[in-house]
gemmi code that builds the backbone of each chain (N, CA, C; Angstrom):
import gemmi

chains = {
    "A": [
        ("MET", (101.584, 120.710, 103.469), (101.635, 120.636, 104.933), (100.991, 119.321, 105.370)),
        ("ARG", (101.591, 118.671, 106.329), (101.075, 117.399, 106.834), (100.540, 117.645, 108.249)),
        ("CYS", (99.261, 117.417, 108.431), (98.697, 117.739, 109.746), (98.135, 116.505, 110.445)),
        ("LEU", (98.189, 116.550, 111.752), (97.570, 115.533, 112.602), (96.282, 116.145, 113.131)),
        ("PHE", (95.162, 115.508, 112.805), (93.842, 116.015, 113.170), (93.268, 115.087, 114.228)),
        ("LEU", (92.991, 115.649, 115.384), (92.463, 114.863, 116.507), (91.106, 115.426, 116.916)),
        ("PRO", (90.006, 114.923, 116.349), (88.686, 115.393, 116.756), (88.072, 114.453, 117.784)),
        ("ASP", (87.502, 115.006, 118.858), (86.879, 114.092, 119.823), (85.470, 113.677, 119.383)),
        ("GLU", (84.946, 114.355, 118.349), (83.708, 113.929, 117.697), (83.943, 114.077, 116.200)),
        ("LEU", (83.210, 113.300, 115.396), (83.431, 113.380, 113.948), (82.490, 114.394, 113.290)),
        ("GLU", (81.183, 114.201, 113.446), (80.219, 115.039, 112.726), (80.369, 116.508, 113.102)),
        ("ALA", (80.632, 116.777, 114.387), (80.720, 118.169, 114.848), (81.851, 118.917, 114.142)),
        ("PHE", (82.885, 118.182, 113.761), (84.058, 118.825, 113.162), (84.147, 118.592, 111.659)),
        ("ARG", (82.995, 118.321, 111.052), (82.936, 118.157, 109.592), (83.500, 119.386, 108.862)),
        ("PRO", (83.198, 120.621, 109.300), (83.763, 121.786, 108.584), (85.293, 121.777, 108.556)),
        ("VAL", (85.912, 121.207, 109.576), (87.380, 121.149, 109.601), (87.856, 120.192, 108.507)),
        ("ALA", (87.171, 119.048, 108.379), (87.516, 118.093, 107.312), (87.354, 118.757, 105.945)),
        ("ALA", (86.311, 119.579, 105.808), (86.091, 120.278, 104.540), (87.249, 121.229, 104.243)),
        ("ALA", (87.713, 121.941, 105.261), (88.818, 122.888, 105.074), (90.119, 122.154, 104.747)),
        ("ILE", (90.326, 121.016, 105.411), (91.524, 120.196, 105.117), (91.484, 119.742, 103.663)),
        ("GLN", (90.307, 119.343, 103.219), (90.150, 118.875, 101.837), (90.337, 120.038, 100.867)),
        ("ASP", (89.755, 121.180, 101.164), (89.883, 122.351, 100.285), (91.344, 122.748, 100.080)),
        ("HIS", (92.130, 122.627, 101.133), (93.543, 122.994, 101.067), (94.427, 121.843, 100.596)),
        ("ARG", (93.802, 120.701, 100.317), (94.515, 119.501, 99.856), (95.699, 119.177, 100.774)),
        ("LEU", (95.446, 119.198, 102.060), (96.491, 118.879, 103.026), (96.666, 117.383, 103.157)),
        ("GLU", (97.883, 116.944, 103.363), (98.114, 115.570, 103.823), (97.640, 115.551, 105.273)),
        ("PHE", (96.962, 114.484, 105.649), (96.466, 114.446, 107.021), (96.423, 113.024, 107.549)),
        ("VAL", (96.545, 112.938, 108.848), (96.226, 111.719, 109.581), (95.179, 112.144, 110.595)),
        ("LEU", (94.074, 111.427, 110.618), (93.030, 111.668, 111.605), (93.090, 110.491, 112.563)),
        ("LEU", (93.222, 110.745, 113.821), (93.276, 109.653, 114.804), (92.035, 109.650, 115.673)),
        ("ARG", (91.507, 108.447, 115.914), (90.378, 108.271, 116.829), (90.836, 107.518, 118.078)),
        ("GLU", (91.974, 106.829, 117.944), (92.508, 106.100, 119.095), (93.554, 107.026, 119.711)),
        ("PHE", (93.101, 107.916, 120.586), (93.921, 109.026, 121.024), (95.143, 108.608, 121.842)),
        ("GLN", (95.051, 107.461, 122.493), (96.184, 107.035, 123.306), (97.394, 106.693, 122.449)),
        ("THR", (97.169, 106.544, 121.150), (98.286, 106.246, 120.248), (98.853, 107.509, 119.607)),
        ("ALA", (98.281, 108.654, 119.909), (98.681, 109.891, 119.231), (100.158, 110.214, 119.457)),
        ("ARG", (100.629, 109.984, 120.673), (102.034, 110.284, 120.953), (102.950, 109.393, 120.121)),
        ("LEU", (102.597, 108.125, 119.999), (103.368, 107.180, 119.188), (103.382, 107.627, 117.732)),
        ("ILE", (102.228, 108.030, 117.234), (102.124, 108.433, 115.839), (102.926, 109.712, 115.595)),
        ("LEU", (102.941, 110.610, 116.563), (103.751, 111.835, 116.455), (105.229, 111.494, 116.275)),
        ("ASP", (105.664, 110.432, 116.918), (107.073, 110.023, 116.801), (107.368, 109.351, 115.457)),
        ("LEU", (106.342, 108.743, 114.859), (106.553, 107.978, 113.627), (106.459, 108.835, 112.369)),
        ("ILE", (105.627, 109.839, 112.420), (105.344, 110.645, 111.228), (105.711, 112.102, 111.516)),
        ("ASP", (106.342, 112.725, 110.565), (106.806, 114.102, 110.704), (105.678, 115.069, 110.347)),
        ("PHE", (104.935, 115.513, 111.346), (103.832, 116.424, 111.108), (104.316, 117.867, 111.179)),
        ("ASP", (103.612, 118.716, 110.407), (103.925, 120.140, 110.420), (103.003, 120.919, 111.340)),
        ("ALA", (101.815, 120.383, 111.590), (100.833, 121.127, 112.382), (99.852, 120.160, 113.024)),
        ("LEU", (99.208, 120.669, 114.062), (98.247, 119.881, 114.833), (96.907, 120.613, 114.819)),
        ("ILE", (95.841, 119.868, 114.570), (94.490, 120.444, 114.650), (93.727, 119.603, 115.666)),
        ("VAL", (93.284, 120.249, 116.729), (92.614, 119.529, 117.817), (91.178, 120.007, 117.937)),
        ("GLY", (90.254, 119.049, 117.889), (88.842, 119.360, 118.102), (88.433, 118.829, 119.465)),
        ("ALA", (87.964, 119.720, 120.344), (87.595, 119.284, 121.695), (86.334, 119.994, 122.139)),
        ("ASN", (85.333, 119.203, 122.562), (84.056, 119.763, 122.986), (83.751, 119.524, 124.454)),
        ("ALA", (84.708, 119.012, 125.213), (84.467, 118.757, 126.633), (85.764, 118.908, 127.408)),
        ("ILE", (85.648, 119.299, 128.669), (86.827, 119.540, 129.506), (87.610, 118.251, 129.746)),
        ("ASP", (86.912, 117.125, 129.710), (87.599, 115.845, 129.917), (87.932, 115.153, 128.591)),
        ("SER", (87.908, 115.914, 127.518), (88.199, 115.339, 126.204), (89.653, 114.860, 126.152)),
        ("PRO", (89.880, 113.638, 125.660), (91.258, 113.153, 125.542), (92.086, 113.988, 124.564)),
        ("THR", (91.409, 114.653, 123.621), (92.156, 115.470, 122.661), (92.683, 116.732, 123.341)),
        ("LEU", (91.917, 117.281, 124.271), (92.385, 118.438, 125.041), (93.568, 118.030, 125.919)),
        ("GLN", (93.469, 116.853, 126.518), (94.566, 116.353, 127.344), (95.825, 116.156, 126.511)),
        ("PHE", (95.648, 115.642, 125.298), (96.798, 115.443, 124.414), (97.465, 116.784, 124.114)),
        ("LEU", (96.652, 117.787, 123.819), (97.187, 119.116, 123.512), (97.991, 119.652, 124.699)),
        ("LYS", (97.454, 119.482, 125.899), (98.124, 119.977, 127.119), (99.443, 119.262, 127.366)),
        ("GLN", (99.403, 117.937, 127.170), (100.526, 117.129, 127.650), (101.543, 116.773, 126.583)),
        ("CYS", (101.114, 116.727, 125.323), (101.988, 116.136, 124.303), (102.302, 117.025, 123.111)),
        ("LYS", (101.755, 118.210, 123.060), (102.011, 119.037, 121.885), (103.486, 119.404, 121.827)),
        ("PRO", (104.151, 119.108, 120.706), (105.552, 119.535, 120.565), (105.626, 121.060, 120.595)),
        ("THR", (106.629, 121.607, 121.273), (106.683, 123.053, 121.480), (106.827, 123.824, 120.172)),
        ("ASP", (107.447, 123.206, 119.169), (107.665, 123.940, 117.928), (106.607, 123.648, 116.863)),
        ("MET", (105.525, 122.976, 117.237), (104.500, 122.625, 116.248), (103.288, 123.547, 116.409)),
        ("PRO", (102.922, 124.292, 115.360), (101.736, 125.152, 115.477), (100.480, 124.305, 115.644)),
        ("ALA", (99.563, 124.818, 116.465), (98.341, 124.061, 116.757), (97.112, 124.947, 116.628)),
        ("LEU", (96.099, 124.392, 115.989), (94.806, 125.052, 115.851), (93.808, 124.290, 116.701)),
        ("GLY", (93.119, 125.010, 117.571), (92.096, 124.393, 118.411), (90.722, 124.745, 117.881)),
        ("ILE", (89.834, 123.751, 117.856), (88.484, 123.972, 117.355), (87.511, 123.432, 118.390)),
        ("THR", (86.430, 124.162, 118.619), (85.407, 123.674, 119.528), (84.038, 124.194, 119.112)),
        ("CYS", (83.009, 123.489, 119.550), (81.625, 123.935, 119.331), (81.042, 124.479, 120.638)),
        ("VAL", (81.852, 124.504, 121.698), (81.394, 124.909, 123.030), (82.135, 126.189, 123.417)),
        ("PRO", (81.424, 127.307, 123.547), (82.083, 128.606, 123.734), (83.125, 128.652, 124.858)),
        ("TRP", (82.823, 128.097, 126.015), (83.776, 128.223, 127.128), (85.003, 127.341, 126.958)),
        ("MET", (84.963, 126.435, 125.990), (86.132, 125.587, 125.709), (87.223, 126.354, 124.972)),
        ("CYS", (86.898, 127.512, 124.401), (87.905, 128.292, 123.670), (89.078, 128.639, 124.579)),
        ("GLU", (88.741, 129.068, 125.781), (89.780, 129.459, 126.745), (90.614, 128.242, 127.142)),
        ("GLU", (89.942, 127.096, 127.317), (90.649, 125.866, 127.702), (91.644, 125.460, 126.630)),
        ("LEU", (91.217, 125.571, 125.360), (92.103, 125.180, 124.260), (93.284, 126.130, 124.162)),
        ("ALA", (93.047, 127.412, 124.354), (94.142, 128.387, 124.323), (95.117, 128.116, 125.464)),
        ("ALA", (94.591, 127.858, 126.651), (95.438, 127.589, 127.819), (96.228, 126.292, 127.639)),
        ("ALA", (95.646, 125.364, 126.876), (96.298, 124.070, 126.663), (97.412, 124.147, 125.628)),
        ("GLY", (97.472, 125.278, 124.889), (98.579, 125.434, 123.952), (98.192, 125.687, 122.507)),
        ("ALA", (96.912, 125.844, 122.227), (96.517, 126.155, 120.850), (96.953, 127.578, 120.504)),
        ("ASP", (97.562, 127.733, 119.335), (98.013, 129.066, 118.915), (96.834, 129.925, 118.473)),
        ("ARG", (95.824, 129.253, 117.946), (94.598, 129.944, 117.566), (93.436, 129.007, 117.856)),
        ("VAL", (92.314, 129.591, 118.256), (91.136, 128.774, 118.566), (89.948, 129.316, 117.782)),
        ("LEU", (89.185, 128.410, 117.194), (87.973, 128.799, 116.482), (86.760, 128.137, 117.115)),
        ("LEU", (85.667, 128.886, 117.156), (84.401, 128.381, 117.673), (83.479, 128.124, 116.495)),
        ("LEU", (83.004, 126.864, 116.416), (82.060, 126.512, 115.365), (80.638, 126.541, 115.937)),
        ("PRO", (79.648, 126.845, 115.157), (79.694, 127.213, 113.744), (79.966, 128.694, 113.474)),
        ("ASP", (79.998, 129.509, 114.548), (80.135, 130.965, 114.355), (81.320, 131.354, 113.464)),
        ("GLN", (82.463, 130.631, 113.678), (83.674, 131.041, 112.979), (84.072, 130.054, 111.880)),
        ("THR", (83.095, 129.354, 111.355), (83.380, 128.381, 110.285), (84.047, 129.067, 109.102)),
        ("THR", (83.626, 130.292, 108.808), (84.185, 130.999, 107.659), (85.647, 131.385, 107.877)),
        ("HIS", (86.124, 131.289, 109.114), (87.523, 131.637, 109.403), (88.452, 130.428, 109.255)),
        ("LEU", (87.861, 129.268, 109.007), (88.679, 128.044, 108.966), (89.739, 128.107, 107.883)),
        ("ASN", (89.365, 128.548, 106.687), (90.337, 128.573, 105.591), (91.505, 129.499, 105.918)),
        ("THR", (91.194, 130.648, 106.518), (92.258, 131.586, 106.901), (93.150, 130.965, 107.976)),
        ("ALA", (92.518, 130.294, 108.916), (93.274, 129.683, 110.013), (94.201, 128.598, 109.489)),
        ("ILE", (93.727, 127.817, 108.523), (94.555, 126.753, 107.965), (95.708, 127.371, 107.175)),
        ("ALA", (95.426, 128.425, 106.438), (96.481, 129.105, 105.682), (97.542, 129.654, 106.642)),
        ("GLU", (97.094, 130.137, 107.771), (98.012, 130.662, 108.794), (98.867, 129.531, 109.368)),
        ("LEU", (98.244, 128.378, 109.593), (98.986, 127.192, 110.055), (100.073, 126.831, 109.048)),
        ("GLN", (99.713, 126.872, 107.780), (100.669, 126.544, 106.731), (101.856, 127.504, 106.760)),
        ("ARG", (101.559, 128.786, 106.946), (102.636, 129.795, 107.008), (103.531, 129.543, 108.213)),
        ("ARG", (102.929, 129.312, 109.377), (103.690, 129.062, 110.620), (104.532, 127.805, 110.503)),
        ("SER", (104.000, 126.799, 109.824), (104.710, 125.517, 109.778), (105.912, 125.574, 108.843)),
        ("MET", (105.968, 126.604, 108.007), (107.081, 126.688, 107.059), (108.246, 127.473, 107.625)),
        ("ARG", (108.074, 128.060, 108.799), (109.155, 128.867, 109.378), (110.285, 128.000, 109.874)),
    ],
    "B": [
        ("MET", (81.210, 94.566, 115.249), (81.804, 93.671, 116.253), (82.228, 92.369, 115.604)),
        ("ASP", (83.360, 91.818, 116.039), (83.702, 90.492, 115.513), (83.010, 89.449, 116.382)),
        ("ARG", (83.225, 88.180, 116.071), (82.455, 87.134, 116.753), (82.862, 86.963, 118.210)),
        ("SER", (84.027, 87.507, 118.584), (84.431, 87.404, 119.987), (83.776, 88.491, 120.820)),
        ("GLY", (83.054, 89.409, 120.203), (82.381, 90.471, 120.940), (83.163, 91.759, 121.000)),
        ("LYS", (84.394, 91.756, 120.494), (85.188, 92.990, 120.504), (84.819, 93.802, 119.274)),
        ("ALA", (84.885, 95.138, 119.426), (84.624, 95.975, 118.266), (85.750, 95.798, 117.257)),
        ("LEU", (85.389, 95.688, 116.006), (86.356, 95.547, 114.921), (87.106, 96.868, 114.769)),
        ("ARG", (88.424, 96.793, 114.655), (89.230, 98.007, 114.542), (89.584, 98.227, 113.073)),
        ("VAL", (89.220, 99.380, 112.557), (89.347, 99.651, 111.129), (90.253, 100.861, 110.897)),
        ("LEU", (91.153, 100.720, 109.954), (91.971, 101.848, 109.491), (91.451, 102.241, 108.111)),
        ("ILE", (91.223, 103.530, 107.905), (90.749, 104.032, 106.616), (91.896, 104.762, 105.927)),
        ("VAL", (92.099, 104.448, 104.647), (93.130, 105.152, 103.873), (92.412, 105.852, 102.723)),
        ("GLU", (92.322, 107.158, 102.792), (91.503, 107.950, 101.864), (92.044, 109.369, 101.912)),
        ("ASP", (92.286, 109.959, 100.722), (92.939, 111.268, 100.728), (91.969, 112.447, 100.715)),
        ("GLU", (90.673, 112.167, 100.569), (89.700, 113.262, 100.669), (89.120, 113.251, 102.082)),
        ("ALA", (89.406, 114.307, 102.831), (89.089, 114.316, 104.260), (87.593, 114.145, 104.537)),
        ("LEU", (86.743, 114.740, 103.696), (85.290, 114.621, 103.918), (84.828, 113.189, 103.671)),
        ("VAL", (85.391, 112.568, 102.637), (85.029, 111.176, 102.338), (85.503, 110.279, 103.476)),
        ("ALA", (86.718, 110.529, 103.948), (87.247, 109.738, 105.069), (86.347, 109.882, 106.286)),
        ("LEU", (85.888, 111.097, 106.552), (85.011, 111.343, 107.688), (83.688, 110.598, 107.530)),
        ("ASP", (83.134, 110.624, 106.321), (81.873, 109.918, 106.067), (82.040, 108.406, 106.256)),
        ("TYR", (83.147, 107.861, 105.744), (83.399, 106.430, 105.941), (83.504, 106.131, 107.441)),
        ("ALA", (84.229, 106.999, 108.163), (84.417, 106.780, 109.602), (83.067, 106.782, 110.325)),
        ("LEU", (82.207, 107.703, 109.977), (80.883, 107.771, 110.609), (80.075, 106.517, 110.304)),
        ("THR", (80.109, 106.099, 109.043), (79.366, 104.904, 108.635), (79.870, 103.682, 109.398)),
        ("ILE", (81.175, 103.554, 109.474), (81.778, 102.390, 110.119), (81.490, 102.402, 111.618)),
        ("GLU", (81.575, 103.555, 112.236), (81.288, 103.633, 113.678), (79.810, 103.403, 113.952)),
        ("ASP", (78.947, 103.894, 113.087), (77.505, 103.653, 113.263), (77.180, 102.164, 113.177)),
        ("ALA", (77.992, 101.441, 112.400), (77.776, 100.003, 112.243), (78.343, 99.208, 113.423)),
        ("GLY", (78.993, 99.904, 114.362), (79.473, 99.226, 115.571), (80.956, 98.897, 115.572)),
        ("ALA", (81.635, 99.261, 114.518), (83.084, 99.027, 114.485), (83.792, 100.271, 115.021)),
        ("TYR", (85.093, 100.192, 115.133), (85.881, 101.242, 115.760), (86.940, 101.707, 114.762)),
        ("VAL", (86.913, 102.994, 114.430), (87.891, 103.509, 113.479), (89.119, 103.960, 114.266)),
        ("VAL", (90.248, 103.314, 114.024), (91.463, 103.703, 114.769), (92.050, 104.989, 114.213)),
        ("GLY", (91.837, 105.231, 112.926), (92.341, 106.448, 112.330), (92.190, 106.415, 110.828)),
        ("THR", (92.585, 107.528, 110.203), (92.593, 107.597, 108.748), (93.924, 108.191, 108.297)),
        ("ALA", (94.353, 107.809, 107.104), (95.596, 108.324, 106.535), (95.330, 108.727, 105.097)),
        ("SER", (96.067, 109.729, 104.611), (95.800, 110.208, 103.256), (96.883, 109.803, 102.252)),
        ("THR", (97.986, 109.230, 102.742), (99.049, 108.805, 101.834), (99.449, 107.359, 102.106)),
        ("ALA", (100.112, 106.763, 101.121), (100.558, 105.383, 101.263), (101.574, 105.253, 102.402)),
        ("ASP", (102.491, 106.203, 102.504), (103.529, 106.120, 103.543), (102.924, 106.182, 104.935)),
        ("ALA", (101.984, 107.124, 105.140), (101.323, 107.237, 106.447), (100.503, 105.984, 106.733)),
        ("ALA", (99.860, 105.443, 105.704), (99.048, 104.229, 105.877), (99.915, 103.073, 106.350)),
        ("GLU", (101.093, 102.949, 105.759), (101.992, 101.849, 106.149), (102.394, 102.003, 107.619)),
        ("LYS", (102.717, 103.212, 108.036), (103.134, 103.445, 109.431), (101.980, 103.232, 110.394)),
        ("LEU", (100.808, 103.701, 110.027), (99.647, 103.527, 110.908), (99.254, 102.055, 111.014)),
        ("ALA", (99.319, 101.349, 109.894), (98.949, 99.929, 109.921), (99.885, 99.155, 110.848)),
        ("LYS", (101.151, 99.490, 110.798), (102.137, 98.793, 111.645), (101.946, 99.166, 113.120)),
        ("ALA", (101.677, 100.441, 113.386), (101.593, 100.916, 114.773), (100.251, 100.591, 115.419)),
        ("LEU", (99.170, 100.709, 114.646), (97.835, 100.590, 115.241), (97.240, 99.188, 115.111)),
        ("ARG", (97.824, 98.368, 114.242), (97.393, 96.970, 114.079), (95.864, 96.840, 113.947)),
        ("PRO", (95.329, 97.450, 112.891), (93.873, 97.335, 112.708), (93.485, 95.912, 112.313)),
        ("ASP", (92.188, 95.601, 112.489), (91.686, 94.302, 112.063), (91.382, 94.291, 110.575)),
        ("VAL", (90.968, 95.428, 110.053), (90.627, 95.561, 108.636), (91.100, 96.936, 108.156)),
        ("ILE", (91.506, 96.996, 106.907), (91.913, 98.273, 106.324), (91.005, 98.571, 105.136)),
        ("VAL", (90.459, 99.784, 105.106), (89.661, 100.240, 103.960), (90.582, 101.155, 103.161)),
        ("MET", (90.868, 100.777, 101.930), (91.921, 101.433, 101.156), (91.397, 102.004, 99.845)),
        ("ASP", (91.410, 103.310, 99.727), (91.118, 103.929, 98.434), (92.336, 103.723, 97.542)),
        ("VAL", (92.119, 103.431, 96.283), (93.253, 103.181, 95.400), (93.967, 104.489, 95.047)),
        ("SER", (93.189, 105.521, 94.829), (93.767, 106.811, 94.441), (94.126, 107.605, 95.692)),
        ("LEU", (95.413, 107.895, 95.876), (95.866, 108.596, 97.088), (96.762, 109.765, 96.716)),
        ("MET", (96.976, 110.640, 97.677), (97.953, 111.723, 97.495), (99.343, 111.125, 97.414)),
        ("GLY", (100.232, 111.819, 96.746), (101.617, 111.369, 96.704), (101.872, 110.477, 95.505)),
        ("THR", (103.035, 109.853, 95.521), (103.473, 109.097, 94.338), (103.005, 107.643, 94.330)),
        ("LYS", (102.603, 107.134, 95.500), (102.178, 105.724, 95.560), (100.662, 105.646, 95.658)),
        ("ASP", (100.085, 104.633, 95.003), (98.643, 104.467, 95.130), (98.325, 103.449, 96.233)),
        ("GLY", (97.038, 103.179, 96.389), (96.597, 102.319, 97.479), (97.049, 100.870, 97.318)),
        ("ILE", (97.238, 100.438, 96.065), (97.653, 99.045, 95.848), (99.123, 98.899, 96.236)),
        ("GLU", (99.909, 99.894, 95.914), (101.308, 99.891, 96.357), (101.371, 99.943, 97.873)),
        ("ALA", (100.501, 100.754, 98.478), (100.453, 100.825, 99.945), (100.125, 99.451, 100.526)),
        ("ALA", (99.184, 98.762, 99.897), (98.775, 97.435, 100.378), (99.949, 96.463, 100.363)),
        ("HIS", (100.726, 96.495, 99.283), (101.898, 95.603, 99.204), (102.879, 95.902, 100.336)),
        ("ALA", (103.103, 97.196, 100.603), (104.031, 97.584, 101.671), (103.483, 97.168, 103.032)),
        ("ILE", (102.189, 97.323, 103.224), (101.559, 96.973, 104.507), (101.657, 95.476, 104.745)),
        ("ARG", (101.550, 94.707, 103.680), (101.517, 93.254, 103.807), (102.800, 92.719, 104.442)),
        ("ALA", (103.895, 93.451, 104.334), (105.154, 93.012, 104.938), (105.052, 92.938, 106.459)),
        ("SER", (104.142, 93.743, 107.056), (104.067, 93.752, 108.521), (102.672, 93.481, 109.061)),
        ("SER", (101.691, 93.318, 108.211), (100.321, 93.147, 108.685), (99.548, 92.209, 107.775)),
        ("ALA", (98.805, 91.294, 108.401), (97.957, 90.384, 107.631), (96.517, 90.880, 107.596)),
        ("ALA", (96.276, 92.094, 108.039), (94.905, 92.624, 108.072), (94.307, 92.602, 106.676)),
        ("PRO", (93.087, 92.082, 106.535), (92.449, 92.102, 105.224), (92.220, 93.543, 104.765)),
        ("ILE", (92.279, 93.723, 103.456), (92.164, 95.063, 102.886), (90.973, 95.104, 101.939)),
        ("VAL", (90.095, 96.073, 102.182), (88.954, 96.323, 101.296), (89.334, 97.510, 100.429)),
        ("PHE", (89.419, 97.286, 99.121), (89.805, 98.360, 98.216), (88.577, 99.096, 97.702)),
        ("LEU", (88.758, 100.405, 97.509), (87.715, 101.224, 96.876), (88.336, 101.888, 95.664)),
        ("THR", (87.610, 101.830, 94.533), (88.143, 102.473, 93.348), (87.020, 102.946, 92.440)),
        ("GLY", (87.374, 103.804, 91.507), (86.380, 104.339, 90.599), (85.919, 103.278, 89.599)),
        ("PRO", (84.763, 103.492, 88.961), (84.204, 102.477, 88.065), (85.032, 102.227, 86.817)),
        ("SER", (85.826, 103.202, 86.387), (86.540, 103.049, 85.127), (87.985, 102.609, 85.320)),
        ("ALA", (88.357, 102.220, 86.535), (89.765, 101.893, 86.806), (90.041, 100.414, 86.531)),
        ("ALA", (89.973, 100.004, 85.243), (90.129, 98.587, 84.877), (91.503, 98.047, 85.251)),
        ("GLY", (92.503, 98.856, 85.069), (93.863, 98.433, 85.401), (93.999, 98.158, 86.882)),
        ("ALA", (93.359, 98.996, 87.686), (93.411, 98.823, 89.141), (92.705, 97.531, 89.545)),
        ("HIS", (91.599, 97.232, 88.901), (90.859, 96.009, 89.236), (91.745, 94.777, 89.071)),
        ("ALA", (92.501, 94.738, 87.976), (93.373, 93.588, 87.719), (94.476, 93.511, 88.778)),
        ("ARG", (95.040, 94.639, 89.142), (96.115, 94.659, 90.154), (95.580, 94.234, 91.524)),
        ("ILE", (94.353, 94.633, 91.833), (93.745, 94.252, 93.122), (93.487, 92.761, 93.151)),
        ("ARG", (92.972, 92.215, 92.015), (92.724, 90.774, 91.955), (94.021, 90.009, 92.116)),
        ("ALA", (95.093, 90.543, 91.520), (96.396, 89.886, 91.640), (96.897, 89.965, 93.082)),
        ("PHE", (96.527, 91.032, 93.805), (96.997, 91.199, 95.193), (96.295, 90.240, 96.143)),
        ("ASN", (94.949, 90.262, 96.125), (94.252, 89.430, 97.123), (93.040, 88.690, 96.575)),
        ("GLY", (92.907, 88.650, 95.244), (91.822, 87.883, 94.638), (90.455, 88.509, 94.776)),
        ("SER", (90.389, 89.709, 95.331), (89.077, 90.316, 95.574), (88.723, 91.302, 94.480)),
        ("ALA", (87.455, 91.655, 94.437), (86.993, 92.740, 93.576), (86.842, 93.977, 94.461)),
        ("PRO", (87.226, 95.116, 93.960), (87.110, 96.312, 94.795), (85.661, 96.774, 94.912)),
        ("VAL", (85.404, 97.566, 95.899), (84.116, 98.244, 96.021), (84.192, 99.475, 95.121)),
        ("THR", (83.154, 99.643, 94.316), (83.171, 100.761, 93.364), (82.661, 102.035, 94.022)),
        ("LYS", (83.399, 103.105, 93.835), (82.989, 104.399, 94.407), (82.017, 105.098, 93.436)),
        ("PRO", (81.059, 105.856, 93.917), (80.776, 106.092, 95.331), (80.084, 104.885, 95.963)),
        ("ALA", (80.601, 104.480, 97.129), (80.078, 103.288, 97.781), (78.962, 103.668, 98.741)),
        ("ASP", (77.808, 102.991, 98.617), (76.768, 103.267, 99.609), (77.144, 102.565, 100.919)),
        ("ASN", (76.514, 103.013, 101.984), (76.910, 102.535, 103.322), (76.811, 101.019, 103.436)),
        ("ARG", (75.712, 100.470, 102.906), (75.481, 99.034, 103.047), (76.576, 98.233, 102.337)),
        ("THR", (76.937, 98.677, 101.150), (77.967, 97.973, 100.379), (79.301, 98.033, 101.113)),
        ("LEU", (79.632, 99.194, 101.632), (80.901, 99.354, 102.351), (80.933, 98.448, 103.587)),
        ("ILE", (79.883, 98.470, 104.376), (79.850, 97.667, 105.609), (79.856, 96.183, 105.280)),
        ("SER", (79.134, 95.783, 104.238), (79.141, 94.358, 103.841), (80.545, 93.922, 103.456)),
        ("ALA", (81.236, 94.758, 102.719), (82.591, 94.414, 102.281), (83.522, 94.280, 103.490)),
        ("ILE", (83.383, 95.178, 104.455), (84.210, 95.109, 105.665), (83.879, 93.851, 106.460)),
        ("ALA", (82.601, 93.569, 106.583), (82.175, 92.379, 107.344), (82.699, 91.107, 106.690)),
        ("ARG", (82.624, 91.055, 105.357), (83.135, 89.867, 104.652), (84.620, 89.730, 104.894)),
        ("ALA", (85.347, 90.834, 104.784), (86.797, 90.803, 104.994), (87.111, 90.363, 106.424)),
        ("ALA", (86.369, 90.850, 107.375), (86.593, 90.509, 108.785), (86.277, 89.046, 109.043)),
        ("GLY", (85.275, 88.529, 108.373), (84.895, 87.127, 108.548), (85.998, 86.228, 108.058)),
        ("LEU", (86.581, 86.578, 106.934), (87.669, 85.799, 106.371), (88.851, 85.816, 107.324)),
        ("MET", (89.122, 86.957, 107.928), (90.249, 87.066, 108.846), (90.021, 86.161, 110.052)),
        ("LEU", (88.780, 86.119, 110.552), (88.496, 85.284, 111.718), (88.708, 83.819, 111.379)),
        ("LEU", (88.306, 83.424, 110.192), (88.481, 82.024, 109.807), (89.973, 81.683, 109.714)),
        ("LEU", (90.768, 82.626, 109.221), (92.203, 82.426, 109.161), (92.770, 82.255, 110.561)),
        ("CYS", (92.321, 83.102, 111.502), (92.814, 83.043, 112.881), (92.458, 81.706, 113.518)),
        ("LEU", (91.290, 81.170, 113.150), (90.847, 79.905, 113.744), (91.484, 78.707, 113.050)),
        ("GLY", (92.256, 78.963, 111.994), (92.921, 77.868, 111.299), (92.011, 77.099, 110.364)),
        ("VAL", (90.854, 77.686, 110.066), (89.922, 76.983, 109.180), (90.388, 77.077, 107.729)),
        ("LEU", (90.987, 78.227, 107.354), (91.489, 78.383, 105.985), (93.014, 78.337, 105.990)),
    ],
}
model = gemmi.Model(1)
for chain_id, residues in chains.items():
    chain = gemmi.Chain(chain_id)
    for i, (resn, *xyz) in enumerate(residues, 1):
        res = gemmi.Residue()
        res.name, res.seqid = resn, gemmi.SeqId(i, " ")
        for name, pos in zip(("N", "CA", "C"), xyz):
            atom = gemmi.Atom()
            atom.name, atom.element = name, gemmi.Element(name[0])
            atom.pos, atom.b_iso = gemmi.Position(*pos), 0.0
            res.add_atom(atom)
        chain.add_residue(res)
    model.add_chain(chain)
structure = gemmi.Structure()
structure.add_model(model)
structure.setup_entities()
């Protein structure tokens, strides 16, 4: 599975990088978020993983405005009230870190299953 | 930062997500800007063309059928960005191929932060001299 990982912070989303590595996923991690739409057009991704810790996060905006309708998306946040925002923005599943860190592997496996349909 | 005061834009090519994240943190802490990371040669080539980084940090061992040196050759067709290679200590064959590519010695993994940043700074300095027409 080839995933596009858009974290608005790096250290906070280290567990996500660990899960990506554990599953040996192909990945592109973008920090220049304004180019994410361009990169989506250039590379055939199977899934999107968005890390957003603030309501004005550019990664949340990307999820709202640019997520392809047929691409499964996992939303991750360290801020409890952001879970609802990520779900409303189009995440198929949302995890709260660190409470749900142990669910990351299951969530990634689920992304893999969804992306193969 | 380069000498013009702009943050240096760096693309990281590394197939281990945790290692890529650590490099990104180190590079950002040093004041440069990581435009993104890629785990395969094909993605690296597309990102290099689209994002036009100032420097590329390239692990030699990558996912897929192409390694980082092959990726570098493909990138060179559309980008003159200097490339800092990272490779394991026992990869003698890779060292020769890297020297043939750009005359440089790779940074040996595991790379400490200072060594990685020095290598990027040296690569960036060379690029600036090229832009100024000095070399």
